[in-house]
C-alpha positions as CSV (number, residue, x, y, z in Angstrom):
1,M,8.3,7.7,19.3
2,V,11.2,5.7,18.0
3,K,10.4,2.5,20.2
4,L,6.7,3.1,19.2
5,G,7.9,3.1,15.7
6,N,9.8,-0.5,16.4
7,F,6.8,-2.0,18.0
8,F,4.2,-1.3,14.9
9,F,7.0,-2.2,12.2
10,R,7.3,-5.4,14.2
11,H,3.7,-5.8,13.7
12,R,3.0,-4.2,10.4
13,N,2.0,-7.2,8.6
14,Y,-1.2,-7.2,10.7
15,L,-1.7,-3.7,10.2
16,F,-3.9,-3.7,6.9
17,P,-6.0,-6.6,7.9
18,F,-7.0,-4.8,11.0
19,F,-7.8,-1.1,9.4
20,Y,-9.6,-3.1,6.8
21,A,-11.7,-4.8,9.5
22,M,-12.5,-1.6,10.9
23,M,-14.4,-0.3,7.9
24,F,-17.3,-2.7,9.1
25,V,-17.7,-1.2,12.7
26,P,-21.2,0.2,12.9
27,S,-21.1,4.1,12.6
28,P,-23.2,6.8,11.1
29,R,-23.0,7.0,7.6
30,V,-21.4,10.3,5.7
31,T,-23.8,10.4,2.9
32,T,-26.8,8.1,1.4
33,D,-25.6,9.2,-1.8
34,Y,-22.9,6.5,-2.0
35,K,-22.0,6.9,-5.7
36,I,-20.3,9.9,-4.8
37,M,-18.1,8.2,-1.9
38,L,-17.6,5.3,-4.4
39,L,-16.0,7.3,-7.1
40,L,-14.0,9.5,-5.0
41,G,-12.7,6.7,-2.9
42,F,-11.6,4.4,-5.8
43,L,-10.2,7.2,-7.2
44,V,-7.8,8.0,-4.2
45,V,-7.0,4.1,-4.0
46,L,-6.1,4.0,-7.5
47,I,-3.3,7.3,-7.0
48,G,-1.8,5.6,-4.0
49,Q,-1.5,2.3,-5.7
50,G,-0.2,3.9,-8.6
51,I,2.3,5.7,-6.6
52,R,3.5,2.1,-5.1
53,F,3.4,0.7,-8.5
54,T,5.8,3.3,-9.6
55,T,7.9,3.2,-6.9
56,I,8.8,-0.5,-7.2
57,G,8.9,-0.4,-10.7
58,L,11.4,2.1,-10.9
59,A,13.8,1.6,-7.7
60,Y,12.3,-0.6,-5.1
61,I,13.8,-0.3,-1.6
62,V,14.7,-3.2,0.5
63,R,13.7,-2.5,3.8
64,G,11.5,-5.4,4.6
65,G,13.2,-5.8,7.9
66,R,15.2,-8.9,9.0
67,N,13.8,-10.9,12.0
68,R,11.2,-8.5,12.3
69,R,13.4,-5.4,13.2
70,I,14.3,-2.8,10.9
71,Y,16.6,-3.2,8.5
72,A,18.1,-2.0,4.8
73,D,21.0,-3.3,2.6
74,G,21.4,0.2,1.4
75,L,20.7,3.7,0.9
76,V,18.1,4.1,-1.8
77,T,18.1,7.9,-3.2
78,E,17.0,7.3,-6.7
79,G,13.5,7.2,-8.7
80,L,10.6,8.4,-6.4
81,F,12.8,8.4,-3.6
82,S,14.5,11.2,-5.2
83,H,11.3,12.9,-4.6
84,C,9.8,11.9,-1.3
85,R,11.5,10.0,1.5
86,N,8.6,7.6,1.7
87,P,6.9,7.5,-1.3
88,M,5.7,3.5,-0.5
89,Y,3.9,5.0,2.7
90,V,2.3,7.8,1.1
91,G,1.0,5.7,-1.3
92,N,-0.1,3.4,1.7
93,I,-1.8,6.5,3.7
94,L,-3.6,7.4,0.2
95,M,-4.9,3.7,-0.4
96,I,-6.3,3.6,3.6
97,L,-7.8,7.3,2.9
98,G,-9.1,6.1,-0.3
99,M,-10.3,2.8,1.3
100,G,-11.9,4.9,4.4
101,I,-14.0,7.3,1.9
102,L,-15.4,3.9,0.2
103,S,-16.4,3.1,3.7
104,N,-18.5,6.0,4.0
105,S,-18.0,5.7,7.9
106,Y,-17.5,9.0,10.3
107,F,-15.7,6.7,12.6
108,Y,-13.1,5.3,10.2
109,L,-12.5,8.7,8.7
110,L,-12.4,10.2,12.0
111,V,-10.8,8.1,13.9
112,M,-8.9,5.2,12.0
113,V,-7.7,7.3,9.3
114,P,-5.6,9.8,11.4
115,F,-4.8,6.6,13.7
116,F,-3.0,5.0,10.5
117,V,-1.2,8.1,9.7
118,F,0.0,8.5,13.7
119,V,1.7,4.6,12.9
120,Y,3.1,5.3,10.0
121,Q,4.7,8.8,11.4
122,A,6.1,6.4,14.2
123,I,7.4,3.9,11.9
124,V,9.2,6.4,9.4
125,R,11.0,8.2,13.0
126,A,12.3,4.7,13.8
127,E,13.5,3.6,10.5
128,E,15.0,7.4,9.9
129,N,16.6,6.6,13.4
130,Y,17.9,3.2,12.0
131,L,19.1,4.9,8.7
132,R,20.9,7.9,10.2
133,G,22.7,5.5,12.8
134,Q,24.0,2.9,9.6
135,Y,24.9,6.1,7.2
136,G,25.2,8.9,9.2
137,D,26.1,12.1,7.1
138,S,24.9,10.6,3.8
139,F,21.6,10.1,5.5
140,D,21.3,13.7,6.7
141,E,22.4,15.1,3.4
142,Y,19.7,13.2,1.6
143,C,17.1,14.6,4.2
144,L,18.4,18.3,3.6
145,H,17.0,17.7,0.1
146,V,14.2,15.3,0.1
147,N,11.0,15.7,2.1
148,R,9.8,12.9,4.5
149,W,6.4,13.2,3.1
150,I,5.4,16.0,0.8
151,P,6.6,15.1,-2.9
152,N,8.3,17.5,-4.9
153,F,7.4,17.2,-8.3
154,K,10.4,18.9,-9.8
155,G,12.4,16.8,-12.4
156,L,9.3,13.8,-11.7
157,G,9.2,13.7,-15.5
158,E,13.0,13.2,-16.1
159,T,12.9,10.4,-13.0
160,L,10.1,8.8,-15.1
161,S,11.4,9.0,-18.6
162,G,15.3,8.0,-17.6
163,Q,14.7,5.0,-16.0
164,K,13.8,1.8,-16.9
165,F,10.3,0.3,-15.5
166,D,10.5,-3.3,-14.3
167,F,7.1,-4.4,-15.0
168,K,7.7,-7.4,-13.8
169,K,9.2,-7.0,-10.6
170,M,5.9,-4.6,-10.1
171,I,3.8,-7.0,-10.7
172,Y,6.0,-9.8,-8.4
173,K,6.3,-7.4,-5.6
174,E,2.4,-6.1,-5.3
175,Y,0.1,-8.5,-6.6
176,N,-1.0,-9.6,-2.8
177,T,-1.4,-5.9,-1.8
178,T,-3.8,-5.3,-5.1
179,Y,-5.7,-8.3,-4.2
180,V,-6.5,-7.6,-0.7
181,W,-7.5,-4.0,-1.2
182,I,-9.4,-4.9,-4.3
183,C,-11.2,-7.5,-2.5
184,G,-11.9,-5.1,0.9
185,A,-13.4,-2.3,-1.9
186,I,-15.6,-5.0,-3.1
187,L,-17.2,-5.9,0.3
188,V,-17.2,-2.7,1.8
189,T,-19.1,-1.5,-1.6
190,L,-21.4,-4.2,-1.0
191,Y,-21.8,-3.2,2.8
192,N,-22.8,0.4,2.1
193,F,-25.3,-0.4,-0.7
194,Y,-26.6,-3.1,1.5
195,L,-27.1,-0.5,4.7
196,I,-28.3,2.2,2.4
197,I,-30.5,0.4,-0.2
198,G,-31.2,-2.6,1.5
199,K,-30.6,-6.5,0.8
200,E,-32.4,-6.2,-2.6
201,Y,-29.5,-4.7,-3.9
202,Y,-27.3,-7.5,-3.1
203,L,-29.8,-10.3,-4.3
204,E,-30.1,-8.3,-7.7
205,N,-26.4,-7.7,-8.1
206,R,-24.8,-10.5,-6.6
207,L,-23.5,-12.2,-9.7
208,A,-21.6,-9.0,-10.5
209,F,-19.9,-8.9,-7.1
210,L,-18.7,-12.5,-6.9
211,G,-17.7,-12.2,-10.8
212,G,-15.5,-9.4,-9.5
213,F,-14.0,-11.8,-6.6
214,A,-13.5,-14.8,-9.0
215,I,-11.7,-12.3,-11.6
216,A,-9.3,-10.9,-8.5
217,T,-8.8,-14.5,-7.3
218,L,-8.1,-15.8,-10.4
219,G,-5.3,-13.2,-11.3
220,Y,-3.8,-13.5,-7.6
221,F,-3.4,-17.1,-8.1
222,T,-2.2,-17.1,-11.9
223,I,0.4,-14.5,-10.9
224,R,1.7,-16.4,-7.7
225,F,1.8,-19.6,-9.7
226,F,4.1,-18.1,-12.4
227,K,6.1,-16.1,-9.4
228,K,6.6,-19.6,-7.8
229,K,7.7,-21.2,-10.9
230,E,10.6,-18.9,-12.1
231,Q,11.4,-18.9,-8.0
232,R,11.8,-22.7,-8.4
233,L,14.1,-22.3,-11.7
234,K,16.2,-20.2,-10.2
235,R,16.6,-22.5,-7.2
236,L,17.5,-25.6,-9.7
237,E,19.8,-23.1,-11.7
238,K,21.7,-22.2,-8.5
239,E,21.9,-26.1,-7.4
240,K,23.2,-27.0,-10.6
241,L,25.8,-24.4,-10.6
242,A,27.1,-25.1,-7.1
């Protein structure tokens, strides 16, 4: 499982595009009353995104890997990590589940969502193997008190109120993921209405869908512009001090 987790970790940047593409694989529809799936799907996606936002804003864990290998520059146990060992991954799973509901596809819900959970279970096992090797007893002690997947909500209010929330960090770290799922959600919603209602729905509402894409894209490039600008200013300041 550890070797498999390391493999998935090395190729993790392709996971979300792959799973999003699978939403459009031909499959029997779960229901023809798509509004139910639409509302439930967006609710689950937003809960997952909210978990990711909160995790990043409170105590983002620097575990992005190095040279496509698992790496961590410290054992983070504060913020949401004091309630669940993998809050970011819990958010990811909920987002994929929500997108699966939006897909209205039996294939996606019964095959792809369980496969996604399996992939992240493997990645977590590989990360835990690395962290145990790096931090030994400290990591084992942490594991004794904090669940791998199921959050412990006791003291959550104190965690949220007792730490400063960094909105800028949240936006700069998460704008790309947010943009991708919004575009995916718009596409899969349009796809389902096309299958269920027909192309007339698209023709009547195409401006609304295009407007959604335009707003999301404008927001994406605006945030990207300010992030890159801030990075350039920081580099210039370092060069002046050097």
